[in-house]
C-alpha atoms as one frame of an Amber mdcrd trajectory, in Angstrom:
protein
  51.129 -25.875   4.841  50.020 -28.347   2.145  49.329 -26.127  -0.928  47.204
 -29.282  -1.955  44.954 -29.970   0.425  41.888 -28.083  -0.626  40.329 -25.407
   1.393  36.360 -24.514   1.069  36.218 -20.727   1.276  32.592 -20.609   2.556
  30.515 -23.011   5.114  28.422 -25.378   3.446  24.736 -24.145   3.430  23.438
 -27.354   2.021  22.946 -30.532   3.417  24.971 -33.576   2.831  22.635 -35.264
   0.061  21.943 -32.094  -1.698  25.457 -31.094  -2.164  26.166 -34.946  -3.104
  23.604 -34.384  -6.246  24.396 -30.917  -6.626  20.948 -30.063  -5.808  19.322
 -26.528  -4.448  18.414 -27.202  -0.948  16.382 -25.512   1.067  17.985 -26.144
   4.035  14.862 -27.319   6.253  14.978 -30.573   8.584  14.247 -32.463   6.798
  14.822 -30.305   3.180  12.684 -30.617   0.263  14.606 -32.846  -2.058  15.231
 -35.108   0.411  11.236 -35.489   1.777  11.035 -35.958  -2.051  13.087 -38.683
  -2.660  12.411 -39.985   0.653  15.821 -40.051   1.352  18.027 -39.581   4.672
  18.588 -35.820   5.562  21.450 -34.812   7.194  23.636 -31.963   7.474  27.804
 -32.122   8.452  28.810 -30.460  11.812  30.861 -27.557  10.121  27.138 -26.613
   8.122  25.726 -23.077   8.680  22.468 -23.266   9.445  19.713 -20.758   8.123
  17.355 -19.106  10.405  14.064 -21.518   9.945  11.529 -20.066   7.878   7.864
 -18.974   9.134   4.975 -20.996   9.506   2.193 -20.391   6.646  -0.917 -21.082
   6.366  -1.671 -24.780   5.991  -2.306 -25.742   2.602  -0.972 -22.492   0.767
   1.599 -22.834  -1.976   4.060 -20.491  -0.762   7.698 -21.464  -0.199  10.204
 -19.512   2.304   8.901 -16.244   3.017  11.607 -14.636   4.903  11.885 -15.088
   8.916  11.959 -10.993  10.754  15.628 -11.389  13.062  17.658  -8.951  14.252
  20.838  -8.358  12.614  22.786  -7.290  15.751  22.455  -9.251  19.448  23.511
  -8.470  22.545  26.944 -10.545  22.016  27.828  -8.326  19.435  27.163  -5.470
  21.330  24.677  -4.092  19.496  26.709  -3.951  16.388  25.062  -4.077  12.518
  27.129  -6.871  10.890  25.680  -7.972   7.428  26.131 -11.611   6.660  27.069
 -12.256   3.438  24.205 -15.076   3.019  22.011 -11.768   4.010  21.806 -10.974
   0.165  21.567 -14.198  -1.460  18.582 -12.732  -3.614  20.129 -12.926  -6.913
  18.530 -15.745  -8.413  15.236 -14.979 -10.239  15.739 -11.329 -10.586  13.777
 -10.358 -14.024  16.608 -10.094 -16.871  14.243  -9.260 -19.961  15.552  -6.022
 -20.157  18.671  -5.205 -21.820  18.988  -1.989 -21.573  19.667  -1.741 -18.144
  21.915  -2.733 -15.345  21.502  -6.621 -14.749  20.056  -6.494 -11.689  22.055
  -9.838 -10.909  25.189  -8.323 -11.692  23.916  -5.265  -9.427  23.439  -7.628
  -6.771  26.299  -9.071  -6.821  27.984  -6.454  -6.532  26.327  -5.553  -3.774
  27.043  -9.185  -1.753  30.443  -8.141  -2.673  30.457  -5.219  -0.988  28.538
  -6.704   2.018  31.284  -9.202   2.210  34.261  -6.241   2.862  32.405  -4.724
   5.296  32.187  -8.032   7.132  36.224  -8.212   6.859  35.754  -4.348   8.727
  33.155  -5.540  10.904  35.462  -8.596  12.333  36.003  -7.191  15.312  32.459
  -5.825  16.036  33.538  -2.653  15.704  31.340  -0.386  13.408  31.902   3.169
  12.633  29.340   5.151  12.414  30.602   7.628  10.429  29.181   9.225   7.168
  30.927   6.524   4.958  29.807   3.626   7.185  25.974   3.927   7.671  24.686
   0.766   9.757  22.549  -1.817   7.990  20.214  -1.717  10.107  17.612   0.787
  11.031  14.261   0.931  13.778  11.066   1.029  12.242   9.493   1.065  15.421
   8.226   4.291  17.146  10.724   4.817  19.783   9.708   7.485  22.665  11.708
  10.377  20.553  10.260   9.601  17.148   6.821   9.370  18.267   4.497  12.246
  16.539   0.761  12.690  16.781  -1.370  13.929  13.993  -4.843  15.061  14.993
  -4.773  12.722  17.509  -3.179  10.015  15.629   0.103   8.203  15.438   2.297
   9.612  12.295   3.271   6.911   9.633   6.889   5.687   8.514   7.247   8.719
   6.528   8.977  10.585   9.178  12.076   8.950   7.715  12.127  12.393   5.246
  12.097  14.758   7.821  15.418  14.864   8.185  16.900  14.442   4.502  19.000
  17.359   3.966  17.422  17.449   0.003  13.804  18.468   1.367  15.372  21.229
   3.675  15.201  24.226   1.284  11.091  23.354   0.391  10.235  22.444   4.291
  11.717  25.498   5.561  10.612  27.689   2.819   6.894  25.756   3.407   6.385
  26.490   6.962   7.764  30.455   7.190   5.060  30.801   4.086   2.290  28.991
   6.320   3.560  28.747   9.957   6.075  31.306  11.061   4.889  34.279  10.907
   7.834  36.241  12.554   9.978  35.261   9.726  11.637  38.199   7.597  14.000
  37.577   5.188  17.245  40.032   3.892  15.878  39.186   0.781  12.802  41.884
   0.257  11.667  39.970  -3.011  11.511  36.585  -0.756  10.115  38.361   2.282
   7.535  39.918  -0.277   6.964  36.276  -1.965   6.285  34.687   1.934   4.069
  37.546   3.084   1.818  37.181  -0.036   1.756  32.980   0.682   0.318  33.893
   4.105  -2.753  35.740   2.881  -3.215  33.113   0.101  -3.095  30.279   2.600
  -5.831  32.768   4.922  -7.947  32.622   1.932  -7.653  28.414   1.445  -8.089
  28.507   4.928 -11.511  30.015   4.561 -13.068  28.823   1.484 -12.000  25.222
   2.796 -13.987  25.759   6.041 -16.924  27.127   4.168 -16.843  24.126   2.323
 -16.607  21.601   5.112 -19.658  23.780   6.720 -22.364  22.861   3.992 -21.218
  19.299   4.500 -23.841  18.316   7.169 -24.281  14.379   8.133 -26.614  12.999
   5.855 -29.630  11.452   7.822 -29.204   7.567   7.980 -31.554   6.694  11.425
 -34.273   6.493   9.372 -33.864   2.755   8.866 -32.574   0.445   5.889 -35.957
  -0.168   4.860 -36.348   3.915   4.216 -33.190   4.132   2.628 -33.050   5.649
  -1.077 -32.262   3.202  -3.977 -31.236   4.537  -7.459 -33.345   3.176 -10.329
 -33.083  -0.304 -11.759 -30.803   0.389 -14.798 -28.280   2.168 -12.575 -28.167
  -0.233 -10.442 -27.499  -3.213 -12.990 -24.932  -0.870 -14.573 -23.311  -0.156
 -10.785 -23.474  -3.906  -9.566 -21.990  -5.380 -13.037 -19.044  -2.867 -12.437
 -18.396  -3.972  -9.026 -18.529  -7.403 -10.179 -16.026  -6.740 -13.339 -13.695
  -5.315 -10.838 -13.363  -6.079  -7.458 -14.931  -9.513  -6.546 -12.401 -11.158
  -8.471  -9.811  -9.797  -5.951 -11.979  -9.381  -2.808 -14.118 -12.546  -2.633
 -16.750 -11.538  -0.781 -19.910 -12.669  -2.153 -21.542 -15.899  -4.118 -22.291
 -14.871  -7.545 -25.151 -16.942  -8.104 -26.411 -16.213  -4.392 -26.247 -12.825
  -4.774 -28.014 -12.282  -8.062 -30.572 -14.140  -6.415 -31.272 -11.979  -3.570
 -30.790  -8.906  -6.241 -33.858 -10.116  -8.189 -35.829 -10.616  -5.085 -35.272
  -7.119  -3.795 -36.368  -5.815  -6.824 -39.384  -8.002  -7.283 -40.748  -7.744
  -3.613 -38.527  -5.128  -1.399 -40.280  -5.368   1.418 -39.499  -9.006   1.669
 -35.769  -8.941   1.653 -33.600  -8.533   4.752 -31.316  -5.961   6.300 -28.222
  -6.981   5.493 -29.397  -7.972   1.901 -30.450  -5.053   1.395 -27.617  -3.301
   2.473 -25.355  -5.889   0.237 -27.150  -4.832  -2.901 -26.940  -0.981  -1.963
 -22.860  -1.484  -0.789 -22.716  -3.009  -4.150 -23.911  -0.392  -6.344 -21.720
   2.057  -4.615 -18.901   0.314  -4.534 -19.280   0.165  -8.425 -19.957   3.641
  -8.809 -16.245   4.301  -7.877 -15.229   2.596 -10.629 -17.865   4.743 -13.207
 -16.985   8.049 -14.088 -20.132   8.814 -15.590 -21.979   8.949 -12.405 -20.307
  11.742 -11.126 -22.941  14.020 -12.608 -26.014  12.605 -10.657 -25.626  14.661
  -7.190 -28.827  12.734  -5.917 -27.039   9.132  -6.354 -23.685  10.797  -4.789
 -26.272  11.683  -2.151 -27.380   8.125  -1.700 -24.446   6.286  -1.978 -22.879
   8.074   0.936 -26.347   7.188   2.977 -25.883   3.468   2.147 -22.371   3.513
   3.834 -23.523   5.738   6.851 -26.285   3.547   7.621 -24.126   0.641   6.953
 -21.870   1.658   9.268 -25.063   2.249  12.105 -26.193  -0.998  11.431 -22.912
  -2.860  12.145 -22.153  -1.197  15.595 -26.294  -1.160  16.929 -26.361  -4.339
  19.340 -29.151  -6.451  19.118 -30.044  -5.416  15.316 -28.564  -8.274  13.283
 -27.408 -11.480  13.651 -23.589 -12.441  13.957 -23.221 -14.588  11.009 -21.801
 -14.593   7.251 -24.056 -11.715   5.722 -23.228  -9.684   8.671 -19.308 -10.265
   7.646 -20.037  -9.310   3.980 -21.903  -6.525   4.924 -19.059  -5.249   7.249
 -16.067  -6.116   4.380 -18.494  -4.421   1.712 -18.618  -1.414   3.833 -14.892
  -1.603   4.650 -14.332  -1.631   0.626 -16.717   1.089  -0.203 -15.238   3.356
   2.468 -12.117   3.134   0.771 -13.075   3.610  -3.259 -15.510   6.475  -2.124
 -12.878   8.115   0.372 -15.121   7.870   3.179 -13.184   7.940   6.218 -10.879
   5.569   4.112  -7.982   6.668   6.626  -9.234   4.830   9.705 -10.068   1.486
   8.166  -7.505  -0.161  10.424  -9.596   0.906  13.567 -13.087  -1.109  11.956
 -10.554  -3.774  10.398 -10.103  -4.871  14.449 -13.417  -5.356  15.027 -14.070
  -7.142  11.534 -11.149  -9.626  12.313 -13.014 -10.488  15.755 -16.338 -10.844
  14.405 -14.663 -13.377  11.970 -12.909 -15.220  14.898 -15.890 -15.186  16.701
 -17.883 -17.436  14.430 -14.357 -19.644  13.873 -13.539 -18.429   9.936 -10.016
 -18.726  11.418 -10.404 -22.813  11.440 -11.317 -24.921   8.695 -14.094 -25.961
   8.267 -13.268 -29.332   8.234 -12.534 -29.016  11.999 -16.128 -27.799  12.535
 -19.563 -29.281  12.423 -20.821 -30.671   9.041 -21.737 -28.212   6.476 -22.819
 -27.821   2.984 -19.670 -27.244   0.521 -20.888 -23.572  -0.599 -20.747 -22.704
   3.327 -17.414 -23.637   3.783 -16.051 -22.765   0.731 -17.720 -19.006   1.518
 -16.037 -18.997   4.957 -12.582 -19.850   3.182 -13.180 -17.134   0.833 -14.293
 -14.257   3.289 -11.383 -15.274   5.669  -8.553 -14.762   3.585 -10.413 -11.165
   2.318 -10.430 -10.119   5.765  -6.802 -11.270   6.593  -6.139  -8.782   2.885
  -7.915  -6.472   3.760  -5.896  -5.911   7.206  -2.794  -6.684   6.135  -3.434
  -3.899   3.275  -5.171  -1.621   6.651  -1.735  -2.253   8.689   0.888  -1.051
   5.781  -1.200   2.127   5.417  -1.954   3.382   9.183   1.573   1.884  10.587
  -0.042  -0.081  12.922   0.804  -3.909  13.693  -1.653  -6.302  11.657  -3.288
  -8.124  14.803  -3.249 -11.340  13.102  -0.352 -13.842  12.140   0.165 -17.102
  10.535  -0.347 -19.358  13.499  -3.348 -17.497  14.509  -5.693 -19.916  11.629
  -5.616 -22.706  10.004  -7.995 -22.111   7.607  -6.591 -24.001   3.878  -7.148
 -21.515   0.983 -10.474 -21.942  -1.170 -10.544 -24.358  -3.957  -9.923 -22.832
  -7.762 -12.875 -23.012  -9.050 -15.832 -20.680 -10.475 -18.579 -19.248  -8.467
 -21.277 -21.471 -10.817 -19.507 -25.116  -9.349 -21.044 -23.777  -6.240 -24.522
 -24.565  -5.200 -26.459 -25.457  -2.131 -26.947 -29.184  -3.590 -23.096 -29.782
  -4.276 -21.866 -32.326  -2.006 -18.315 -31.495  -2.700 -16.127 -29.480  -4.983
 -12.846 -30.356  -7.363 -10.498 -27.551  -7.228  -9.064 -27.207 -10.425  -5.243
 -26.843 -11.544  -3.427 -23.790 -10.621  -3.212 -23.110 -14.441  -6.735 -22.989
 -14.828  -8.537 -19.544 -14.379 -11.760 -19.418 -12.513 -13.398 -16.622 -10.559
 -10.974 -17.075  -7.355  -7.790 -17.268  -9.309  -6.834 -14.028  -8.470  -7.520
 -14.306  -4.362  -5.125 -17.228  -4.435  -2.583 -15.262  -6.286  -2.745 -13.250
  -3.710  -2.942 -15.249  -0.838   0.304 -16.917  -2.248   2.419 -13.701  -0.781
   0.377 -13.588   2.357   3.159 -14.904   4.121   5.872 -12.184   2.886   3.306
  -9.241   2.973   2.350  -9.902   6.435   5.962 -10.573   7.530   6.610  -7.225
   5.958   4.261  -5.342   7.277   5.161  -6.727  11.155   8.756  -5.916  10.621
   7.641  -2.546   9.009   5.475  -1.464  12.126   6.613  -3.730  14.798   7.076
  -1.669  17.767  10.717  -4.110  18.849  11.505  -4.784  15.342  14.939  -4.003
  13.926  14.906  -3.440  10.084  18.046  -4.939   9.154  19.245  -4.947   5.525
  19.670  -8.517   5.157  15.288  -9.083   6.074  14.695  -6.464   3.632  16.492
  -7.844   1.025  15.189 -11.182   1.405  11.370  -9.945   1.679  11.935  -7.587
  -1.140  13.260 -10.274  -3.364  10.224 -12.529  -2.674   7.685  -9.528  -3.600
   9.683  -8.679  -6.811   9.253 -12.664  -7.565   6.032 -12.428  -6.992   5.740
  -9.171  -9.243   7.402 -11.549 -11.768   5.057 -14.185 -11.695   2.119 -12.293
 -12.029   2.860 -10.551 -14.810   3.425 -14.351 -16.562   0.087 -15.077 -14.893
  -1.778 -12.112 -15.963  -0.081 -13.056 -19.760  -1.012 -16.350 -19.324  -4.734
 -15.707 -18.695  -4.525 -11.959 -20.708  -8.240 -12.359 -22.467  -9.752 -13.734
 -19.193  -8.316 -10.217 -16.985  -9.014  -6.615 -17.600  -6.481  -3.851 -17.264
  -7.810  -3.400 -14.251  -7.510  -6.657 -12.785  -3.729  -6.718 -13.434  -3.415
  -3.127 -11.707  -4.848  -4.051  -8.841  -3.083  -7.122  -8.442   0.061  -5.244
  -9.251  -0.638  -1.897  -7.244  -1.670  -4.461  -4.077   1.932  -6.112  -4.291
   4.293  -3.268  -5.269   3.738  -0.860  -2.971   4.831  -2.791  -0.141   8.445
  -2.365  -2.167   8.587   1.585  -0.628   8.011   1.941   3.420   9.997  -1.624
   3.264  13.202   0.289   1.379  13.071   3.701   1.967  14.787   3.954   5.092
  17.764   2.611   3.271  17.453   4.640   0.003  17.405   7.982   1.816  20.792
   6.916   2.960  21.701   6.047  -0.357  23.759   9.117  -0.928  26.188   8.738
   1.493  26.399   4.811   1.605  26.217   3.185  -1.691  25.498   0.181  -0.378
  22.015   1.183  -0.090  21.727   2.484  -4.082  20.125  -0.921  -4.328  16.922
   0.451  -2.177  17.081   3.591  -4.314  16.146   1.803  -7.463  13.407  -0.627
  -5.815  11.783   2.729  -4.540  11.835   4.377  -7.826  11.275   1.866 -10.360
   7.702   0.421  -7.564   6.728   4.289  -7.840   6.773   5.047 -11.540   4.802
   1.175 -11.801   2.125   2.696  -8.995   1.782   6.147 -10.874   1.748   4.740
 -14.412  -0.421   1.490 -14.699  -1.941   0.242 -17.575  -4.859   2.377 -19.114
  -8.333   2.051 -17.444 -10.514   4.963 -16.741 -11.918   2.621 -13.836  -8.411
   2.237 -12.062  -7.182   5.675 -12.835 -10.371   7.338 -11.332  -9.957   4.945
  -8.177  -6.023   7.339  -7.775  -8.255   9.977  -8.588 -11.177   9.891  -5.961
  -9.984   6.517  -3.624  -8.966   7.078  -0.044  -7.273   4.636   1.849  -4.822
   1.961   0.361  -5.304   4.081  -2.973  -4.602   7.544  -1.581  -1.521   5.722
   0.735  -0.130   4.268  -2.076   0.006   7.518  -4.208   1.685   8.768  -1.366
   4.125   6.650  -1.127   4.879   6.826  -4.630   5.383  10.890  -4.390   7.639
  10.896  -1.370  10.004   8.457  -3.257   9.993   9.928  -6.727  10.658  13.602
  -5.144  13.221  12.480  -2.975  14.963  10.654  -5.869  14.527  13.839  -8.298
  15.988  15.902  -6.131  18.881  13.830  -4.742  19.607  12.885  -8.951  20.046
  16.562  -9.671  22.251  17.668  -7.029  24.442  14.590  -7.438  24.660  15.724
 -11.183  25.590  19.091 -10.274  28.134  18.061  -7.880  29.937  15.364 -10.665
  29.649  18.161 -13.631  27.107  15.834 -15.730  24.202  18.224 -15.163  23.288
  19.087 -18.537  25.003  16.150 -20.436  22.566  13.641 -18.499  18.920  14.809
 -18.201  16.593  11.841 -19.438  16.658  10.424 -15.980  15.485  14.036 -14.522
  13.262  14.526 -17.442  11.556  11.619 -16.449  11.512  11.867 -12.534   9.745
  15.465 -13.170   6.743  13.895 -15.861   6.407  11.612 -13.100   5.744  14.666
 -10.103   3.445  16.847 -12.951   1.676  13.495 -13.104   0.645  13.128  -9.252
   0.563  16.772  -9.405  -2.529  16.529 -11.843  -3.930  13.866  -9.717  -3.777
  16.277  -6.438  -5.042  18.811  -8.600  -7.976  16.529 -10.036  -8.955  15.857
  -6.273  -9.267  19.435  -5.464 -11.901  19.416  -8.367 -14.001  17.005  -6.750
 -13.588  18.333  -3.223 -10.593  18.077  -1.514  -9.929  20.514   0.946  -6.526
  19.862   1.752  -4.563  21.518  -1.088  -1.180  21.051   0.152   0.254  18.401
  -1.912   0.354  20.762  -5.062   2.357  23.496  -3.737   4.946  20.951  -2.402
   5.079  19.331  -5.497   5.480  22.940  -7.685   8.253  24.151  -4.831   9.739
  20.937  -5.719  10.113  21.129  -9.532  11.169  24.808  -8.889  13.686  23.903
  -6.967  15.189  21.675  -9.118  14.637  23.620 -12.461  16.430  26.315 -10.374
  19.609  24.028  -9.829  19.351  23.364 -13.647  19.493  26.881 -15.020  21.960
  28.343 -12.116  19.322  30.526 -10.611  18.553  31.728  -6.901  17.156  28.548
  -5.518  15.582  30.495  -2.558  13.993  32.944  -4.274  12.401  30.157  -6.941
  10.955  28.082  -4.116   9.402  31.067  -2.706   7.881  31.959  -6.082   6.445
  28.440  -6.939   4.684  28.703  -3.185   2.943  32.017  -3.867   2.229  31.352
  -7.173   0.822  27.938  -6.555  -1.431  28.901  -3.287  -3.060  31.715  -6.107
  -3.726  28.578  -8.056  -5.010  26.633  -5.281  -7.283  29.698  -4.156  -8.765
  29.738  -7.798  -9.733  25.811  -7.679 -11.475  25.998  -4.344 -13.353  29.291
  -5.256 -14.409  27.210  -8.368 -15.514  24.676  -6.476 -17.244  26.732  -3.987
 -19.011  28.461  -6.712 -20.399  25.286  -8.198 -21.402  24.266  -4.587 -23.465
  27.794  -3.660 -25.176  27.277  -6.859 -26.690  24.062  -5.991 -30.072  24.483
  -3.859 -29.282  20.469  -2.641 -29.588  20.575   1.167 -25.717  18.331   0.978
 -23.590  20.219  -1.210 -22.337  18.174  -4.675 -18.289  18.261  -3.288 -19.710
  17.356   0.241 -21.530  13.984  -1.073 -18.657  12.312  -2.044 -16.265  13.115
   0.991 -19.141  13.347   3.500 -18.037  11.266   6.922 -14.631  12.280   6.085
 -14.669  16.164   7.812 -11.501  16.674   9.644 -10.440  13.344   7.989  -8.788
  14.921   4.732  -6.336  13.863   2.483  -3.441  13.215   5.120  -0.589  14.673
   2.416  -0.569  18.191   4.155   2.427  20.073   5.707   3.014  17.077   8.074
   4.281  15.235   4.726   7.459  17.036   5.407   6.931  17.910   9.034   6.249
  14.604  10.765   8.017  16.124  13.680   5.133  17.957  14.958   6.192  21.232
  14.500   3.515  22.645  12.689
């Protein structure tokens, strides 16, 4: 062979013109570069074509959301083969922190490992030994993995049940609260488990007594008969709402709302039912980020009545019209249920009705395709549609259910980047400001840019027949991490116009998708270093979730909120406790346990922070105390490994002590509620409507196989 003949080491991916000009090609037909130059876009015969990118909403600025394709096919016998192109996610990673390993280098090393695996699998034979885990996972619920909890299908966290690191805590906890026939050869362990059983029964009795006092608040008296707060309190709570959630969830047109608000206080009898409900729900949501209202029992009672009344009004045929005000009330009800934890874990069910209503009145079609309407009405429709889609995607992630919407099912264009004051009934047209200009719609547009990626991620995670290939995970997470970096730059640019609450909420709504996306592979990282990157991603995401920028309102949401706020904390707890056990055991095995404690201490602090939040929830009326003992047992196991003590005994001791503490917390809470002469007890008011819908991070958190 002539050594002077130059050989291409890898197949060409770019078009001929981009290769000639040495510019980046997006590999579409035609590609972006050729379209810009109006040049002829042509690929050579030996060009390896990349999979086409998914469709996106017309007018969206998103570029290149990943396509979900399986990593194996019938032709290769179902064997999982990782393509070298699958890990082309190096570009764009943040290198601002010189103190840690460069993500570019780490991904480059990962790329090299994947190429090595390609050589090993050239014959399409994949070894499923402990040293060669497949680079695919099946997130869909197979017949053998479907688990029901209180008649509901469990979510993605079932992967933790098979983790060897959780075996000790899971077994001990089961013996303490479930297996009454267990006996131990160690008399001390047997005594501790016996005491735990008694304490667990006390917790159940106290919780049952508290639930019995939670009589449903009557809401069938009519919207006009609902109690209302004082005007100063309502003003404060409404302002809190617009300063927190309305910037991201565009439901209302601020000038129009404040006009309705003033008209209501001037003449309540003349206000429509929808206007009254909108005002009351806005006030209720605003109270979710204001802790000063906690001592006002009557206000809590009213807030739950408003939510219940809105739900009844929405479900009653003939009581209202299918129109924009109806959808606004529906959106506010969904948000209020999550902020105040009133049945927040069932949001996905209600979102189905909401999205169907929206499509029934053609919100999924852009106003330019509909009969002529006012500019204000057109912009309201666009804002409201993407708010509904955003809520649907978030609820789908939490419930492990399909989102029931795809990009192909709507053509609504993004709303204009303008302030609410730029829109009124007389406006004939609105000029969208440049992207760099911050307006009251900017934060929704930021969410909209990453919507295709997050929708693709949730479709992949929750798809019934989808195959979670590592190449897709790397591609989607790369897009999400890029979005987080763009978001960080965006918030720094507009720092004076954005509050810490805004920054925390935007980061939370993006970053929490990374954990369920990577966790099936992170759980295999101990035996297959190819997936070490996934461990790092979910730990970094979890630490950001539980350590947001200091803000009283957002911290209150993590303590009080249900739905997506509760689930985000649950994801973080799963990842951090897993990493803590894995790190401790690995350092013990390689003899570095007493030399490298910095990482463990950081993880232990994070676990303790989650425990504080969990304890605060009990003090606010939470009756499911199970997460606190779980975290105490994890921490006790780590400490026993560090000090060389008997792990079985240490974990059993921590379980007994933690249940004792939980009994005290419940007794204190019951004493407060018993002293309250109000018909609905203090703790019931904030949790009413969520009986048997307690925080789902219970024992099933460790036993998703349904053994309980």
